[in-house]
C-alpha positions, -999 to +999 in steps of 0.1 A: +204+108-131+225+089-157+208+062-178+232+036-163+210+034-132+201-002-125+163+000-125+159-037-118+173-032-083+153+000-077+125-009-053+103+020-062+106+016-099+101-022-098+070-018-077+056+008-102+065-015-131+046-044-115+015-022-112+018-011-148+021-047-158-012-054-140-027-025-159-016-038-193-029-073-184-063-057-176-064-041-210-056-075-226-082-092-203-055-116-191-066-122-155-042-151-150-011-130-159-023-101-138-027-124-108+009-135-113+021-099-108-002-094-078+012-126-063+047-114-067+038-081-050+022-099-021+053-122-017+080-096-018+064-065-005+051-078+028+061-066+062+084-096+069+108-087+041+138-063+040+125-053+006+093-040+022+113-021+048+133-004+020+100+002+001+085+020+031+116+042+034+117+048-003+080+058-003+085+082+026+110+101+005+091+098-027+056+107-015+061+132+013+060+170+013+075+191+040+072+228+048+108+239+051+145+230+046+153+221+083+124+196+084+136+181+051+171+178+065+157+161+096+138+137+074+170+128+055+188+122+088+162+098+100+161+081+066+198+077+066+197+059+100+169+037+089+187+028+056+219+018+076+199-004+099+189-025+069+202-061+065+219-054+032+228-090+026+192-101+029+179-071+009+202-079-020+192-116-019+155-107-020+161-083-049+179-110-068+151-134-061+125-108-072+143-101-105+145-139-111+108-144-104+098-115-126+119-129-155+105-164-149+068-157-143+062-125-162+066-131-199+068-095-210+097-082-231+085-046-224+083-050-186+114-028-178+107-004-206+075+012-195+076+049-187+078+059-151+069+097-148+091+102-117+120+080-129+147+106-122+135+112-086+132+074-080+166+068-094+181+095-072+164+081-040+176+046-046+212+058-054+212+078-022+200+048-001+228+028-017+254+054-010+243+059+026+248+021+033+284+023+021+293+043+053+330+053+051+333+040+016+306+063+002+313+090-023+307+123-004+303+143-036+275+120-048+258+121-014+258+159-014+244+160-049+217+133-042+207+148-008+203+183-023+180+170-050+159+150-025+156+181-002+142+201-032+119+172-040+106+170-004+099+208-005+080+205-038+042+203-034+030+170-048+002+174-073-018+143-064-026+138-028-056+115-032-046+079-031-066+068-061-053+098-082-018+085-078-023+053-098-035+042-132-073+039-131-070+006-150-051-009-120-079+003-098-104-016-119-085-048-120-072-051-085-104-040-069-123-063-093-102-093-083-106-087-046-143-079-049-149-112-067-128-130-041-149-116-012-181-120-032-175-157-035-168-159+002-201-142+011-221-154-019-237-120-021-230-088-041-210-063-020-226-029-013-210+004-021-193+008+013-179-027+012-164-020-023-150+012-010-134-007+019-116-030-007-106+000-028-091+018+001-074-014+013-057-018-021-043+017-024-038+027+012-014-002+019+007+009-011+007+046-008+002+058+027+012+026+047-023+019+057-033+052+073-063+058+051-078+023+055-071+024+093-091+057+095-119+043+074-122+010+094-121+029+127-150+051+115-170+021+104-163+004+138-174+035+158-205+040+136-216+004+139-212+004+177-233+037+178-260+021+157-260-010+179-265+012+210-294+030+193-310-003+182-307-016+217-327+014+230-354+009+204-360-028+206-380-047+232-369-081+222-352-099+250-334-122+227-320-094+206-310-075+238-290-105+250-272-108+217-265-071+211-241-068+240-220-097+228-219-084+192-210-049+203-181-063+224-168-084+196-168-054+172-152-031+198-124-056+203-115-059+166-077-053+165-067-028+138-030-033+146-026-055+115-048-049+085-049-079+061-074-099+042-088-114+074-095-081+091-110-067+058-133-097+058-145-089+093-152-053+084-172-063+053-194-082+077-195-053+101-205-030+072-233-053+062-245-055+098-246-017+100-266-015+068-291-040+081-295-021+113-302+011+094-327-007+072-346-018+103-355+018+110 
């Protein structure tokens, strides 16, 4: 990929640069500036933006591994259709606003100069998305070149499959620390190991596997807590507790995991604490 690629309008590269900025702010112990970058991520990479839609599509091509060429070709066909459904006008406006906000709020002359290990792949993916959206005006030779490179990339086994292995550990420390402190203040109590693990999974799962890992974790906690409530109900002879357990179990069973956000994470931090308290009673 030529060096003329516009990295400022590359959704994958900008996202990685924002994370690396957070990391550098951690090293400098500048929480305020780190929070500015996190606020920008939350504002522009949320499910209501065209930017987020492109980011999900970008991530699917950047992070996935497939078993053979026909599957890779099918992935590209679906990706092409998704790319062309994008509202290009809104996407370009959001990217311009994002660039402007980064320039205005992040005072870092080195922001766009940090090394991105997969820069060439990321540049190829963004260039391919751009060409696909040109429809009849696209350059066929470029599309053939880009698609062949992405097919090879999709077939290549990715070294790091674990979510936390895919990011700078310094980012782990800062982002999880910020969220942990946020929830600690809300509950006025130190979070236990499982609660911190919930926060860590929440941070990285939403970015790297579109929430699949945190969904699985929360579902397991939900099922385990309901199981412990059932056991506790069989073991207690307190009429008051028996009357309350049914209501609590129903509320936990009805927690909707369709949308995972700070509010739902807060609920599960409470559920996790309840489960621990039930186990301590035995």
